[in-house]
C-alpha positions, 0 to 999 in steps of 0.5 A: 500500500505504501509502495503504491502511494509512493508510485502515485506521488511520483507520477503526480510530481512528474506530471506537475513538472511537465506542466510547469515546463510547458507553461514556462516554454511558452514565455521563455526560450532557451537553447545551446548553440553548438554550431561552428559559426554560431548560427543560432546566436544573435550577433553584436551587430543585431543586438545594436540594431535592436537596442537602437530602435525607436519605432516598433517593427512588425514582421509578418512571416508567410510560411506554408504548413505541412512542408517536408521536414528539411524545409519545415525546420526553416519555419521553426528556426525563424520563429525561435529567432523572432522570439529572440528579436522580440526579447532583445528589443524589449518588445519593439519587434513583434511577429506573426505567422500567416499560412497563405495556403489556408485562404485565397485572400491570404494568398493574394495578400502574400503575392501583393506584398511581393512574396511569390510561391515556389514549387517543392517536391513532396513525397506522398504514398511512394509518389512525388508531387509538387506543392506550392509553398510560401517561405518569405516575410514582410518587415514594416516600420511606420510607413516603410516596408521591406520584403524578404521574398524567400528564406533560402535553406542554409542561408544567412537568416539573421542577415536578411532580418537585420539588414531589413530592419537596419534599412528601415531604421537608418536615417542618414546613410554615408555616401560611397562613390563608384568611380567612372570614366574609364570603361568601368561596369554600369550599375546594372552590371553590378546590380547585386553589389549595388543592392547590398551596398544600398542597405547602409550607403548612398551609392553614387557614381563619380566621374574622375577627371584631370581637374576635379578633386574627390568631394569630401563627403566620400570616405571610401571610393571603389574602382572596379575593372577600369579598361581605359587608361587612368591619367597621371593627373587622376592618379595624383587626385587619388593620392590627394584623396589618400592623403586626407585619410580616404580609403579605396577598394580596387578590383583590377585586371592585369591579364584578360582572356578572350574565348573567341580566339583562345588567347590570354593577354596582358592589361595595363590601365596606368595604375601599375607604376602607381601601385608599385611605388607603394610597394605593390606589384600585380604580375602580368601572369595568369594564376592557374589552380587545380581547384577551379571552375569549368567552361563549356566546350562544343564538340562535334560527334558525327552529325551532332554537336555535344556540349561538355563541361571541362575543368579550366584552371585559369578560373581559380575558385578560392577557398583559402582566406586569412582570419580578417573581418573582410573574409570572415565566413567566406567559403568560396569566391570564384575568380576570372583570370586572376594574377599574383600580388606581391609586396616589397614596400617599406616599414611605413606601409603594411600589406596583409594578404587576405585571399590565396590560391590553393596548395596546387596552383601555378603562374603562367606568363602572358600572352598565352594560348588557352588549350582547352583540351590540355590534360592537366597534371599535378606537376603543372601546379608546383606553387601554393598560396599565391595572393589574389587579394590583400590590404595595403595600409599606412601612410600611402600618401602624405602623413595620414594613414589610409587603406586600399583593399586590392583584388587582382581580378576586376571581373569577380563582382560583375554579374549583370548583362556582360557578367552572365549569370548571378554571382556566387554569394561570397563574391558579392560579400567579398566586395561589400565586406571590403567597403564596410571595413574601409568605411569603419561600418563593419557591424553586418559583415559577420551576418552576411556570411553567417549562413552555410553557403558551400561546405562540400564534404569531398573537399575535407581532408581524408582524416576529417571525413574518416572521423565524421564517418566513424562518429556517425557510425559509432555514436548510436551504438555507444548510446545504446550500450550506455543505455543498456548498462544503465538499465542493467544497473537499475535492474540489478539494484532493484533485485538487491533491494528486493532481497533485503529483509525489510523490503516492502 
């Protein structure tokens, strides 16, 4: 009788604890973030944005229900993040979830707000069918509105939310200038970069002439892929800009490739000697890399023309980055015809490499012929870690410290009509991060690259792959064994207790 009463009391106590935990979980959230990039921990930048809000922000998330588990997780992660946004902002951020699939009126509301449906594959009863799904959000503050059309699985969710809020709440944006006058790409050719920069800056075009100085409203300017000569008078104007503490981002070509005649040639725009006086040399060589992009080759097979993709080492894919705010979180930047950067300056100037070729790379002197049928061997890549991007800082002109961020590929951030397809996200991030860092507005750098963009297991070291394989294989077995040992010990203790004389 006493034993039965004890069991009943235990059951009641457990039930009460579960009920209390459920009540508390409705009002409080707690989780431990064990991810390498701290994907589920709000960054300092986000906290600063939320703490500075002076108007309430409403986030309406349009998410369909009953989606596949890997997609349904996005909704759960978003809800957890929005709870943290609300708590951190002191209630200034409120949210609601809407399922557009429930009613036609809700679906029309989502589409009207710029949230378009996507088609996803859903497996039902051994059949695969397509389902219309909504996975976006609208952020409103006063009369302002920003849309997040689609939350990409694995993308930087916090960056999308924080930049939308920042864009609505910022009052006076600093100005940055895109230099013009030397055949630089038009705004529509750098549309992705322009969109990202416009969140925090007034992005303006500035024609550089021989007689006009750079206005003082600009702390940072960007020179992206000039193709015409920059005159000595204009280089002198750039020196004056540096002398007052201005900063410059440069993406320059020293070589270029022409697929119509399969030739690679050198490029000169008048900046080579100007950079050399500051200790920087961009060699007129092509970097080749075993870790590279592909090109499509047309081959005739009888009466048919076949398209084949082949590895093209002249298009290096960069995975090796320094530990620097500009490259923090970057995983893969695709370059077109890059060149090695070397430094031989004096002690008043410091050069910091931030991006390198792989351990299997090389350098070929221009001009040269592109042999797309060449069978590349490991012996063709005898070099390692050639610098393709770096920071030059110090007294670059005059007695005031200034900075230059240099990338030896002028086309890496061009993705418009002449640039082809959409740019890889990290290509955009490399340029925008550079502008943020040069402008001393680095708050959102860590957010832009916080999501996982590219981390293929085949590129891990063999030892790491083997370790992960054995961990995945052995962990369930070990857990079962531990559970069995615990259960065996509990049962053994019960048997011993039953054999005691005073057992009831």
